[in-house]
C-alpha positions as CSV (number, residue, x, y, z in Angstrom):
1,X,38.7,15.7,23.1
2,X,36.4,16.4,26.0
3,X,39.3,16.9,28.3
4,X,41.0,19.3,25.8
5,X,37.8,21.3,25.6
6,X,37.5,21.5,29.4
7,X,41.1,22.6,29.8
8,X,40.8,25.4,27.2
9,X,37.4,26.5,28.7
10,X,39.0,26.9,32.1
11,X,42.1,28.5,30.8
12,X,40.2,31.0,28.7
13,X,37.9,31.8,31.6
14,X,40.7,32.7,34.0
15,X,42.5,34.6,31.2
16,X,39.4,36.8,30.6
17,X,39.1,37.5,34.3
18,X,42.7,38.7,34.4
19,X,42.5,40.8,31.3
20,X,39.3,42.4,32.4
21,X,40.6,43.2,35.8
22,X,38.4,40.9,37.8
23,X,41.6,39.1,39.0
24,X,44.1,41.9,39.8
25,X,47.9,42.0,39.8
26,X,49.2,40.1,42.8
27,X,46.1,38.1,43.4
28,X,46.8,34.5,44.3
29,X,45.1,31.9,42.2
30,X,43.6,28.6,43.7
31,X,46.1,25.8,44.2
32,X,46.3,22.9,41.7
33,X,44.4,20.8,44.2
34,X,41.7,23.4,44.7
35,X,41.3,23.9,40.9
36,X,40.8,20.1,40.6
37,X,38.0,20.3,43.2
38,X,36.4,23.4,41.7
39,X,36.1,22.0,38.2
40,X,36.1,18.3,38.8
41,X,39.3,17.8,36.8
42,X,42.4,15.7,37.2
43,X,45.8,17.0,38.4
44,X,47.4,16.8,35.0
45,X,44.6,18.9,33.5
46,X,44.9,21.5,36.3
47,X,48.7,21.7,35.8
48,X,48.1,22.2,32.1
49,X,45.8,25.1,32.8
50,X,48.5,26.9,34.9
51,X,51.2,26.1,32.4
52,X,49.2,27.7,29.6
53,X,48.4,30.8,31.7
54,X,52.2,31.1,32.4
55,X,52.9,30.8,28.7
56,X,50.4,33.6,28.1
57,X,52.4,35.7,30.6
58,X,49.3,36.2,32.7
59,X,50.5,34.5,35.8
60,X,53.8,33.6,37.6
61,X,54.6,30.8,40.1
62,X,56.4,31.5,43.3
63,X,58.2,28.6,44.9
64,X,56.2,27.1,47.9
65,X,53.6,29.9,47.5
66,X,51.6,29.1,44.4
67,X,50.5,31.1,41.3
68,X,49.9,34.8,41.2
69,X,48.5,37.2,38.6
70,X,51.0,39.3,36.8
71,X,50.7,43.1,36.4
72,X,48.6,43.7,33.3
73,X,49.9,47.1,32.0
74,X,47.0,47.4,29.5
75,X,44.7,48.1,32.5
76,X,46.6,51.3,33.1
77,X,45.3,52.7,29.8
78,X,41.7,53.4,29.0
79,X,40.0,51.4,26.3
80,X,39.5,53.1,22.9
81,X,36.0,54.2,22.1
82,X,33.3,52.4,20.2
83,X,33.3,53.8,16.7
84,X,30.3,55.9,15.6
85,X,30.4,56.2,11.8
86,X,27.7,58.1,10.0
87,X,25.0,56.0,8.4
88,X,24.7,58.6,5.7
89,X,28.4,59.6,5.4
90,X,29.8,60.1,1.9
91,X,32.6,57.7,0.9
92,X,35.9,59.5,0.4
93,X,39.0,57.4,-0.1
94,X,42.2,58.6,1.6
95,X,44.2,57.4,-1.4
96,X,47.0,60.0,-1.1
97,X,47.6,59.2,2.6
98,X,47.6,55.4,1.8
99,X,50.2,56.0,-1.0
100,X,52.4,57.9,1.4
101,X,52.3,55.3,4.1
102,X,52.9,52.3,1.7
103,X,55.8,54.2,0.0
104,X,57.9,53.0,2.9
105,X,57.2,49.3,2.2
106,X,60.5,47.4,2.1
107,X,62.8,50.3,3.2
108,X,65.4,48.9,5.5
109,X,66.1,52.3,7.3
110,X,62.5,52.7,8.5
111,X,60.9,51.3,11.7
112,X,57.8,50.0,10.1
113,X,55.1,50.3,12.7
114,X,52.7,50.9,9.8
115,X,53.1,47.5,8.1
116,X,50.5,45.0,9.3
117,X,52.4,41.8,8.7
118,X,55.0,39.8,10.7
119,X,58.7,40.6,10.2
120,X,60.7,38.1,8.3
121,X,62.7,37.6,11.4
122,X,59.7,36.0,13.0
123,X,59.1,33.5,10.2
124,X,60.7,30.1,9.5
125,X,62.5,31.1,6.3
126,X,65.1,28.3,6.3
127,X,62.4,25.6,6.7
128,X,60.2,27.2,4.0
129,X,63.2,27.3,1.6
130,X,63.6,23.5,2.2
131,X,59.9,23.0,1.4
132,X,60.4,25.1,-1.8
133,X,63.3,22.9,-2.9
134,X,61.3,19.7,-2.1
135,X,58.3,21.0,-4.1
136,X,60.4,21.5,-7.2
137,X,61.4,17.8,-6.9
138,X,58.0,16.3,-6.1
139,X,55.8,18.4,-8.5
140,X,55.2,17.2,-12.0
141,X,57.6,19.0,-14.4
142,X,59.3,20.7,-11.4
143,X,56.2,22.8,-10.7
144,X,56.2,24.8,-14.0
145,X,52.9,23.5,-15.1
146,X,49.4,24.7,-14.3
147,X,47.6,23.6,-11.1
148,X,44.0,22.3,-11.3
149,X,41.5,25.2,-11.4
150,X,40.4,24.5,-7.9
151,X,44.0,24.6,-6.7
152,X,46.6,22.4,-5.1
153,X,45.0,19.2,-3.8
154,X,47.5,18.7,-0.9
155,X,47.0,22.2,0.3
156,X,43.2,22.0,0.2
157,X,43.4,18.7,2.2
158,X,45.5,20.3,4.9
159,X,43.3,23.4,5.1
160,X,40.3,21.1,5.4
161,X,41.9,19.1,8.1
162,X,42.8,22.2,10.1
163,X,39.2,23.5,9.8
164,X,38.2,20.9,12.4
165,X,39.8,23.0,15.1
166,X,37.2,25.7,14.6
167,X,34.2,23.5,13.7
168,X,34.4,24.1,10.0
169,X,34.3,20.4,9.0
170,X,35.3,21.2,5.5
171,X,36.7,18.8,2.9
172,X,39.0,19.4,0.0
173,X,36.2,19.9,-2.5
174,X,34.7,22.8,-0.3
175,X,37.9,24.8,-0.9
176,X,39.7,26.6,-3.7
177,X,43.1,28.3,-3.6
178,X,43.8,32.0,-4.5
179,X,46.8,34.3,-5.0
180,X,46.6,35.6,-1.4
181,X,43.9,36.7,0.9
182,X,43.0,39.9,-1.1
183,X,42.5,37.8,-4.2
184,X,40.0,35.7,-2.3
185,X,38.1,38.8,-1.1
186,X,38.2,40.2,-4.6
187,X,36.6,37.0,-6.1
188,X,33.9,37.1,-3.5
189,X,33.0,40.7,-4.0
190,X,33.0,40.4,-7.8
191,X,30.8,37.3,-7.7
192,X,28.2,38.6,-5.2
193,X,27.8,42.3,-6.2
194,X,27.2,44.7,-9.0
195,X,28.1,48.4,-9.2
196,X,25.8,50.5,-7.0
197,X,25.3,47.8,-4.4
198,X,26.0,48.5,-0.7
199,X,28.4,46.4,1.4
200,X,28.5,46.6,5.2
201,X,31.9,46.5,6.9
202,X,33.4,47.2,10.3
203,X,34.6,50.7,11.2
204,X,37.6,51.0,11.4
205,X,38.4,48.5,8.6
206,X,41.4,47.2,6.6
207,X,42.1,49.9,3.9
208,X,42.6,47.2,1.2
209,X,39.0,46.0,1.7
210,X,37.7,49.6,1.4
211,X,39.7,50.3,-1.7
212,X,38.6,47.0,-3.3
213,X,34.9,47.8,-2.7
214,X,35.2,51.3,-4.2
215,X,37.1,49.9,-7.2
216,X,34.1,47.6,-7.9
217,X,31.7,50.5,-7.8
218,X,30.2,49.5,-4.4
219,X,28.9,51.8,-1.7
220,X,30.4,51.1,1.8
221,X,28.3,51.3,4.9
222,X,30.5,51.4,7.9
223,X,29.1,49.8,11.1
224,X,29.7,50.9,14.7
225,X,32.3,48.6,16.1
226,X,33.3,47.8,19.7
227,X,37.1,47.6,20.3
228,X,36.9,44.1,21.9
229,X,33.6,42.6,20.7
230,X,33.4,43.7,17.0
231,X,30.3,45.1,15.2
232,X,27.2,46.2,17.1
233,X,24.5,43.7,16.0
234,X,21.7,46.2,16.5
235,X,23.4,48.5,13.9
236,X,23.6,45.6,11.5
237,X,19.9,44.9,11.9
238,X,19.1,48.5,11.1
239,X,21.4,48.3,8.0
240,X,19.7,45.2,6.6
241,X,17.3,47.0,4.2
242,X,20.2,49.0,2.7
243,X,22.8,46.3,2.1
244,X,23.3,43.5,-0.4
245,X,26.5,42.2,1.0
246,X,28.5,42.1,4.2
247,X,32.3,41.7,4.9
248,X,33.6,41.1,8.4
249,X,36.8,40.0,10.0
250,X,35.4,38.7,13.3
251,X,38.6,37.2,14.6
252,X,41.2,39.8,15.6
253,X,40.5,42.3,12.8
254,X,42.9,45.0,11.8
255,X,43.3,47.6,13.2
256,X,41.3,46.9,16.5
257,X,42.2,43.2,17.1
258,X,38.6,42.7,18.3
259,X,37.2,39.2,18.8
260,X,33.5,38.8,18.2
261,X,32.0,36.4,20.8
262,X,30.6,33.1,19.4
263,X,27.0,34.0,20.2
264,X,27.4,37.2,18.2
265,X,28.9,35.3,15.3
266,X,25.9,32.9,15.3
267,X,23.5,35.8,15.6
268,X,25.1,37.6,12.6
269,X,25.0,34.5,10.4
270,X,21.4,33.8,11.2
271,X,20.4,37.4,10.7
272,X,22.0,37.7,7.3
273,X,20.8,34.2,6.2
274,X,17.2,35.2,7.0
275,X,17.5,38.1,4.5
276,X,19.6,36.1,1.9
277,X,22.5,38.5,2.4
278,X,25.9,36.7,1.8
279,X,28.7,37.2,4.4
280,X,32.3,37.3,3.3
281,X,34.4,36.3,6.3
282,X,38.0,37.5,6.4
283,X,39.7,35.0,8.8
284,X,43.3,35.9,7.9
285,X,44.2,36.4,11.6
286,X,42.3,33.5,13.1
287,X,45.4,31.4,13.8
288,X,47.0,34.3,15.8
289,X,44.9,33.9,18.9
290,X,46.4,34.8,22.3
291,X,44.1,32.4,24.2
292,X,44.7,28.7,24.4
293,X,42.1,27.8,21.8
294,X,41.6,28.7,18.2
295,X,38.4,30.7,17.9
296,X,35.4,29.6,15.9
297,X,34.4,31.4,12.7
298,X,31.1,32.7,11.4
299,X,31.5,29.8,8.9
300,X,31.1,27.4,11.9
301,X,27.5,28.5,12.2
302,X,26.7,28.5,8.4
303,X,23.7,26.2,7.6
304,X,22.8,27.6,4.2
305,X,26.2,28.0,2.5
306,X,26.0,31.8,2.6
307,X,29.3,32.4,4.4
308,X,32.3,32.7,2.2
309,X,35.3,31.9,4.5
310,X,38.6,33.5,3.3
311,X,42.1,33.1,4.7
312,X,45.7,32.9,3.6
313,X,49.3,32.2,4.8
314,X,50.3,35.9,4.4
315,X,50.0,36.9,8.1
316,X,51.3,33.7,9.7
317,X,53.9,32.2,7.4
318,X,54.9,33.8,4.1
319,X,53.5,37.1,2.9
320,X,55.4,37.1,-0.4
321,X,54.2,33.6,-1.4
322,X,50.7,34.9,-2.1
323,X,49.0,31.7,-1.0
324,X,45.3,32.1,-0.1
325,X,42.2,30.0,-0.1
326,X,38.4,30.3,0.4
327,X,35.4,28.1,1.1
328,X,32.7,29.7,-1.0
329,X,29.7,27.6,0.1
330,X,26.8,27.8,-2.4
331,X,28.7,30.3,-4.6
332,X,31.5,27.9,-5.6
333,X,30.6,27.8,-9.3
334,X,30.5,31.6,-9.6
335,X,33.9,31.9,-7.9
336,X,35.5,29.1,-10.0
337,X,34.3,30.9,-13.2
338,X,36.0,34.1,-12.0
339,X,39.2,32.3,-11.2
340,X,39.2,30.8,-14.7
341,X,38.9,34.2,-16.3
342,X,41.2,36.2,-14.0
343,X,44.0,33.8,-12.9
344,X,43.4,30.3,-14.2
345,X,46.0,28.9,-11.9
346,X,48.0,30.0,-8.8
347,X,51.7,29.4,-8.3
348,X,52.2,25.7,-8.0
349,X,55.5,25.7,-6.1
350,X,54.5,28.0,-3.3
351,X,51.2,26.2,-2.8
352,X,53.0,22.9,-2.6
353,X,55.6,24.3,-0.2
354,X,52.9,25.6,2.2
355,X,51.1,22.3,2.0
356,X,54.3,20.5,2.9
357,X,55.0,22.8,5.8
358,X,51.5,22.3,7.2
359,X,51.7,18.5,6.7
360,X,55.1,18.3,8.5
361,X,53.6,19.5,11.8
362,X,56.1,22.3,12.0
363,X,53.3,24.9,11.4
364,X,51.8,24.4,14.9
365,X,55.2,24.8,16.5
366,X,55.8,28.0,14.5
367,X,52.4,29.3,15.4
368,X,52.9,28.8,19.1
369,X,56.2,30.7,19.1
370,X,54.7,33.5,16.9
371,X,51.6,33.9,19.1
372,X,53.9,34.1,22.2
373,X,56.0,36.7,20.5
374,X,53.0,38.8,19.4
375,X,51.5,38.7,22.9
376,X,54.8,39.6,24.5
377,X,55.1,42.5,22.1
378,X,51.6,43.6,23.0
379,X,52.7,43.8,26.7
380,X,55.9,45.6,25.8
381,X,54.0,48.2,23.6
382,X,51.4,48.8,26.3
383,X,54.1,49.3,29.0
384,X,56.0,51.8,26.8
385,X,52.9,53.7,25.7
386,X,51.7,54.0,29.3
387,X,55.1,55.4,30.3
388,X,56.0,57.6,27.3
389,X,52.8,58.7,25.5
390,X,50.8,61.8,26.5
391,X,48.3,61.5,29.4
392,X,44.9,60.4,28.2
393,X,46.1,58.0,25.5
394,X,43.8,55.1,25.0
395,X,44.5,51.7,23.3
396,X,42.6,48.7,22.1
397,X,43.0,45.4,23.9
398,X,43.6,42.9,21.1
399,X,43.0,39.3,21.9
400,X,45.1,38.1,18.9
401,X,46.4,39.3,15.6
402,X,49.0,41.9,14.6
403,X,47.5,45.3,15.4
404,X,47.3,47.7,18.3
405,X,44.9,50.7,17.9
406,X,46.0,53.8,19.7
407,X,43.7,56.8,20.3
408,X,45.3,60.1,21.2
409,X,43.8,63.4,22.3
410,X,41.0,64.5,20.1
411,X,42.9,67.5,18.9
412,X,45.9,65.4,17.8
413,X,46.3,64.7,14.0
414,X,48.0,61.4,13.4
415,X,48.3,62.4,9.7
416,X,50.5,65.3,10.8
417,X,52.2,63.0,13.3
418,X,53.0,60.6,10.4
419,X,54.8,63.5,8.7
420,X,56.9,64.2,11.8
421,X,57.6,60.6,12.5
422,X,58.7,59.7,9.0
423,X,61.5,62.3,9.3
424,X,62.7,60.3,12.3
425,X,62.6,57.1,10.2
426,X,59.4,55.9,12.0
427,X,56.4,54.8,9.9
428,X,52.9,54.7,11.4
429,X,49.4,54.0,9.9
430,X,47.2,57.1,10.6
431,X,43.6,56.3,11.6
432,X,42.1,58.1,8.6
433,X,43.4,55.2,6.4
434,X,40.9,52.8,8.0
435,X,37.7,54.6,7.0
436,X,36.1,56.4,4.1
437,X,34.6,59.0,6.5
438,X,36.1,62.0,8.3
439,X,36.9,60.1,11.6
440,X,39.8,58.5,13.5
441,X,42.0,61.5,12.7
442,X,43.4,61.2,16.3
443,X,44.0,57.4,16.0
444,X,46.7,55.2,14.6
445,X,47.5,51.5,14.1
446,X,50.8,50.1,15.3
447,X,52.0,46.7,14.1
448,X,52.9,44.1,16.7
449,X,54.8,42.0,14.2
450,X,58.3,43.3,14.8
451,X,61.0,41.8,16.9
452,X,61.2,43.6,20.2
453,X,64.6,45.1,20.6
454,X,66.2,48.0,22.5
455,X,66.1,50.1,19.3
456,X,62.4,49.3,18.7
457,X,61.6,50.4,22.3
458,X,63.5,53.7,21.8
459,X,61.6,54.3,18.5
460,X,58.3,53.8,20.3
461,X,59.4,56.1,23.1
462,X,60.3,58.7,20.5
463,X,57.0,58.3,18.8
464,X,55.3,59.1,22.2
465,X,57.4,62.2,22.6
466,X,56.5,63.4,19.1
467,X,52.8,62.8,19.9
468,X,53.2,64.9,23.0
469,X,54.3,67.8,20.8
470,X,51.2,67.6,18.7
471,X,48.8,68.7,21.5
């Protein structure tokens, strides 16, 4: 375990230096022997570091010459700005725009850059079908009966076992299952708030979370958010007197793909705990990390049971299965009461199938391939944007997840760009979807979860040309 920790620490450190431009394209890395001496590690550990960096497409080996840094095309494009939402801005839901964008859901003739989930072509459908068939044979009465209120025991055990990777140390009794990630967030918001309360969120933020909060009669306070580090903690400190609840996605949130550093996560948890403010943690993208190691969660640092950790299989395995879960901490009884009233039981067969897939060990193999594909896609997107989008275009630098945030000239309307693009069978997610304020009109989210093909590249090039006509 200590060797694994050291190997990932070294790998992540070199990866950060490459992505931040400290190590530049063409720079030669230390030899395997030199890396051993620098870090007091064995040859096998050093070789593993280089293998992982190669798998991340950050370095390449040249026979008899050593390892060299690859060109990082994201460094050609400026980083998107830190958001600056108004602390007193009135909430105004972009519901008409959201309806237009999601009207394209499931249409085969569209290039769905707007949809923030992985394409079915990137998911292990045949293996999941076998797990579904097995579940109908192993479950009592073929799976047509109700599950226990707390959810499928096998699934809860597997989620608990996997929590060790990020320091969660959960057991099956700490967890309950839900009908997808949004269902988990919904239970949390309903249990912890009343109409008129204020909830703090990132800005920009997932539209579903914003809509959910408004539907429950909550006021939303959007927090300034850095494109790589997440929310600004000083802004959260200033918001403390105004809020009763906080919702964050610290690991690779949509649409920025930002990753809150561990020290910030710990600081946020301690700050909110001091003021008895619960934190709902949306960790739906946590398994889609580009670095070698699965990141920690806010829940890792939770000492008082005030972090409600939520996740699901929707972004990594099976969006349509609607299998989610949460660790509600001290609020378990309130959440169970809500589940009893609203759903009673989740779908037995899909829970059992996901549990079986996790238990088989195939999930880790699938995740490795999916993460590699998403990171490769990120590199493809950045290269294409740098070559075909208008000068001055900025992008986020996601360290995981499914989203790329693109910022165009301030006079460009991505709402109008959406109307032009949809006529060319291209769907994008305009930035105004991700806020309740009048901001991000010149931004858009692009999904990385599509198979990279010649046609996809041509559609992204065409989108850049359309953007150029909007100046």
